[in-house]
C-alpha positions in Angstrom: 113.4 147.9 129.9 114.0 145.7 132.7 111.5 144.7 135.4 111.6 143.0 138.6 108.6 140.8 138.1 106.1 139.6 135.3 102.5 139.5 136.5 99.9 137.5 134.9 97.4 140.1 134.0 93.8 139.2 132.8 92.2 142.5 133.3 90.1 141.4 136.4 90.0 142.8 139.7 92.4 140.0 141.1 95.2 140.4 138.5 95.2 144.4 138.7 95.4 144.2 142.5 98.2 141.7 142.6 100.3 143.9 140.0 99.4 147.2 142.0 100.2 146.0 145.2 103.8 145.0 144.2 103.9 148.2 142.6 103.3 150.1 145.8 105.9 147.8 147.5 108.6 149.4 145.0 108.9 146.8 142.4 108.6 147.4 138.7 106.2 145.1 137.3 105.5 144.2 133.6 101.9 142.6 132.8 101.7 139.8 130.4 98.2 139.5 129.0 97.7 136.1 127.4 95.6 136.0 124.2 93.7 133.0 122.9 90.8 132.6 120.8 88.8 132.0 124.3 89.8 134.9 126.3 92.3 137.9 126.0 91.6 141.3 124.7 94.3 142.8 122.8 92.2 146.2 121.9 92.1 146.9 125.9 95.6 146.8 126.7 96.3 150.3 126.0 93.2 151.5 128.0 94.4 149.3 130.7 98.1 150.7 130.7 96.5 154.2 130.9 94.0 153.5 133.7 96.0 151.4 135.9 99.8 152.7 135.2 100.6 149.2 134.5 102.8 148.6 131.4 101.1 145.6 129.8 102.4 143.2 126.9 100.0 141.1 124.8 101.4 137.4 124.5 99.7 135.3 121.9 99.5 131.4 122.9 97.0 130.3 120.7 98.8 127.8 119.0 99.9 126.2 122.3 96.4 126.6 124.2 94.7 124.6 121.1 97.6 121.8 121.4 96.9 121.5 124.9 93.0 121.0 124.2 94.2 118.5 121.2 96.2 116.1 123.8 93.4 116.6 126.2 94.1 118.5 129.4 95.9 116.4 132.1 93.7 117.5 134.8 90.7 117.4 132.8 87.8 119.8 132.1 85.6 122.0 134.6 81.6 122.0 134.1 82.1 123.0 130.4 85.2 123.1 128.2 87.5 125.1 130.7 90.6 123.3 131.5 91.4 125.7 134.2 94.3 124.1 136.2 96.1 123.2 132.9 95.4 126.6 131.2 97.1 128.2 134.4 100.2 125.6 134.3 100.5 126.7 130.4 100.6 130.5 131.2 103.1 130.1 134.0 105.4 128.2 131.8 105.1 130.8 129.1 105.8 133.6 131.8 109.0 131.9 133.2 110.3 131.3 129.7 109.9 135.3 129.5 111.8 136.1 132.5 115.3 136.6 131.0 113.9 138.4 128.1 112.7 141.2 130.4 115.6 140.4 133.2 112.9 139.8 135.7 113.5 137.7 139.0 110.1 136.4 139.8 106.3 135.9 138.4 103.2 137.5 140.3 100.0 135.9 140.1 96.4 137.0 141.3 95.0 133.6 142.5 93.4 133.6 145.8 93.2 130.6 148.2 89.8 128.9 148.1 88.1 131.4 145.4 87.8 128.9 142.5 86.7 125.3 143.2 88.7 123.7 140.6 92.2 125.7 140.5 92.4 127.5 143.6 92.2 124.9 146.2 95.2 124.5 148.2 96.2 121.0 146.5 95.5 122.7 143.0 97.6 125.8 143.8 100.3 123.3 144.5 100.0 121.3 141.3 99.9 124.2 139.5 103.3 125.6 140.8 105.0 122.2 140.4 103.7 121.6 136.9 104.7 124.8 135.6 108.0 124.4 137.1 107.9 127.9 138.9 108.3 126.8 142.7 111.0 128.9 143.1 109.7 132.3 141.1 106.2 132.4 141.9 104.6 134.9 144.1 100.8 135.0 145.1 100.9 138.1 146.8 97.0 138.2 147.7 97.1 135.2 149.8 100.7 134.7 150.3 100.2 134.9 154.1 98.3 131.8 154.2 101.0 130.3 152.0 104.6 128.9 152.6 107.0 131.6 152.3 108.7 131.8 148.8 112.5 132.2 148.0 111.7 135.9 147.3 110.1 136.3 150.7 112.9 134.3 152.5 115.6 136.2 150.7 114.1 139.5 151.8 113.7 140.4 148.0 109.8 140.8 149.0 108.6 141.8 152.2 106.3 139.2 153.4 104.9 141.1 156.2 103.3 143.4 153.8 101.5 140.5 151.7 98.0 139.8 152.2 96.1 136.8 153.8 92.7 137.0 151.3 90.9 133.6 151.5 87.4 132.3 150.1 85.1 133.6 147.4 83.9 136.9 149.0 85.2 140.1 147.5 85.0 142.6 150.3 88.9 142.6 151.0 89.6 143.1 147.3 87.4 146.0 147.1 88.9 147.5 150.4 92.4 147.0 148.8 91.3 148.6 145.6 90.4 151.8 147.5 93.7 151.7 149.2 95.6 151.4 146.1 93.6 154.2 144.5 91.8 151.9 142.0 88.4 153.6 141.0 87.3 151.7 138.1 86.5 148.0 139.1 86.0 145.5 136.2 83.0 143.6 136.2 83.2 140.4 138.1 83.2 137.6 135.8 85.5 134.7 134.5 85.7 136.1 131.2 86.7 132.8 129.5 84.2 131.5 126.9 85.4 127.8 127.4 83.4 128.1 130.7 80.2 129.2 128.9 78.0 126.5 127.6 76.7 128.5 124.5 80.5 129.3 123.5 81.1 125.6 124.2 78.5 124.3 121.9 80.3 126.6 119.3 83.7 125.1 119.9 83.1 121.4 120.1 82.7 120.5 116.7 85.5 122.5 116.0 87.7 120.7 118.4 86.5 117.3 117.1 87.0 118.0 113.3 89.4 120.9 112.8 91.1 122.3 116.1 93.1 125.2 114.5 93.5 128.4 116.3 92.0 130.7 113.4 89.0 128.4 113.5 88.0 128.7 116.9 88.2 132.6 116.2 85.6 131.8 113.3 83.6 130.2 115.8 83.2 133.1 117.7 81.6 134.9 115.0 78.0 134.9 113.6 75.5 132.1 113.2 77.2 128.6 113.6 75.5 125.8 111.3 76.5 122.2 110.7 75.3 120.1 107.8 73.6 117.1 109.5 72.6 114.1 107.3 70.3 111.2 109.0 70.7 113.2 112.2 74.6 112.7 111.9 77.2 115.6 111.5 78.6 115.4 108.1 81.3 117.9 109.0 80.4 120.6 106.9 80.5 124.1 108.3 78.9 127.4 107.4 79.1 130.7 109.2 76.7 133.4 108.4 77.0 136.6 109.3 74.4 138.2 111.5 75.5 142.1 111.1 78.0 144.1 108.9 80.6 143.6 111.7 80.3 139.8 111.6 80.8 140.1 107.6 84.2 142.2 108.1 85.3 140.0 110.9 84.6 136.7 108.6 86.4 138.5 105.7 89.5 139.2 107.9 89.3 135.6 109.3 89.0 134.0 105.7 91.8 131.6 104.5 92.7 131.0 100.8 91.0 127.6 100.7 87.7 128.8 102.6 84.7 129.4 100.6 82.9 132.4 100.9 79.2 132.9 99.6 77.4 136.1 98.9 74.3 137.2 97.3 74.9 138.8 93.8 71.7 141.0 93.4 70.8 141.6 97.1 71.9 142.9 100.2 72.4 140.3 102.9 74.9 138.4 105.0 78.1 136.8 104.0 78.5 133.2 104.8 82.0 131.6 105.3 82.7 127.8 105.0 86.1 127.2 106.8 88.2 124.7 104.7 88.6 121.2 106.6 91.2 118.8 105.4 89.8 115.7 103.6 85.9 117.2 103.6 84.4 117.4 99.9 81.9 120.0 99.0 79.8 118.3 96.4 77.6 120.2 94.3 74.6 119.2 96.0 76.1 120.4 99.4 77.3 123.6 97.8 73.6 124.5 96.6 72.3 123.5 100.2 74.8 126.0 101.6 73.5 128.6 98.9 70.0 128.3 100.0 70.7 128.5 103.7 72.4 131.9 102.9 69.3 132.8 101.1 66.9 131.8 104.4 68.7 134.8 106.2 68.6 137.5 103.7 64.9 138.8 103.8 64.5 140.5 100.3 66.2 137.5 98.5 64.0 135.2 100.6 60.6 136.9 99.0 62.1 137.2 95.8 60.0 135.3 92.9 62.5 133.5 91.1 65.9 131.9 91.3 68.7 133.9 93.4 72.4 134.2 92.2 74.7 133.4 94.9 78.7 134.0 94.0 81.0 131.5 95.4 84.6 132.5 95.9 87.6 130.2 96.8 90.6 132.0 96.6 90.7 133.6 93.0 88.3 131.2 91.9 84.8 132.4 91.1 81.4 130.7 90.5 77.5 131.3 90.5 75.1 129.3 91.8 71.4 129.5 91.4 68.9 128.6 94.1 65.0 128.9 94.6 64.3 130.9 97.6 62.9 128.5 100.5 64.9 125.3 98.9 65.4 122.8 101.8 68.9 122.3 103.3 70.4 120.4 106.3 72.5 122.9 108.0 71.6 123.4 111.6 72.9 124.8 114.6 75.3 122.9 117.0 73.9 120.2 119.4 72.3 121.3 122.5 74.4 121.7 125.5 73.1 118.5 127.1 73.9 116.5 123.9 77.3 118.0 123.8 78.1 117.4 127.3 77.1 113.8 126.6 79.5 113.7 123.5 82.4 115.2 125.7 82.0 112.5 128.4 82.1 109.9 125.7 85.2 111.5 124.0 86.7 111.7 127.4 86.6 107.7 127.9 88.4 107.2 124.4 85.3 106.4 122.5 85.6 107.2 118.8 82.8 109.4 117.7 82.5 112.1 115.4 86.2 112.1 114.8 87.4 114.4 112.0 89.9 113.2 109.4 93.2 111.9 110.3 92.7 113.4 114.0 93.7 111.6 116.9 92.7 112.3 120.7 93.8 111.2 123.9 91.6 109.9 126.3 91.2 111.5 129.6 88.6 112.2 132.2 86.2 115.2 132.5 85.8 116.7 135.9 83.0 117.6 137.5 84.0 120.4 139.6 82.9 123.8 138.5 85.4 126.6 137.9 
């Protein structure tokens, strides 16, 4: 099916309004919902399509996004690990590449001038448009009246007089527009990006430093995150312990053939996953520590009098490790946010700290502006 325009559709109110406004002006719109480990809800696409009468396609850009982080964002991070300007550039480039597939003429974005201090200032909007190479095909209908006319408006393809002049961080105008467009289900106001959340960033930081793969950032979203430390320094050995049955199922689904799986042989309890990291060796001692860590999260095994058997699987190989309940181990949660931020700033200056095997990172600069 052919469309007039492709709309960046996050599921937030502004993206819904931009798409619905253009529909109300007679344009056939297809929403593009980008999916990465840090945002995106593939399971919500059908619900959104029915609720808002907008056809939506999911577009997985996990590989491209992780590469953006590895290369270090050109325009830096916000207050956490959010590369907001580079993120929007990437999504617009992906949307532009899809125009010919859907025979579409232009791209719609729900950006509002002045709403976000890092990526929606006038200068940032211009940078994003130019760096993404979408100067002639990008329309921001919610703030179009405050921005220079686009080729779509100048040619008459889009009626500029019916576009809006929304500005700033308030939401009153958006709520009024939603009522006009018949939108009764208003999504919660939130950024929706885990990279902008400190607790999530704590989980992602060691993954970014040691093993930046899209699958492993997904693993970092699940359960308890534990990293082995020796003499206060991280060794790079990573253990993820499920908090509940759903976590265990998710970890199994994400498990790769080289990952280690730890389960209790004779007691109920969580699953622990040790993701494979190239160049990292799991010695017998560290395997025993991981098994002891798992026992510490299983109440019945923890109070058992006598050794506890832990089944360890890697692909088709299996073995048993026996540990005494209460045995010590060096697996700990990720660094607190303030320590994580310190490392991030040092990394941005090009210092070689906590670098994983065979990984090289391009120095850049941390931006202090919040997103």
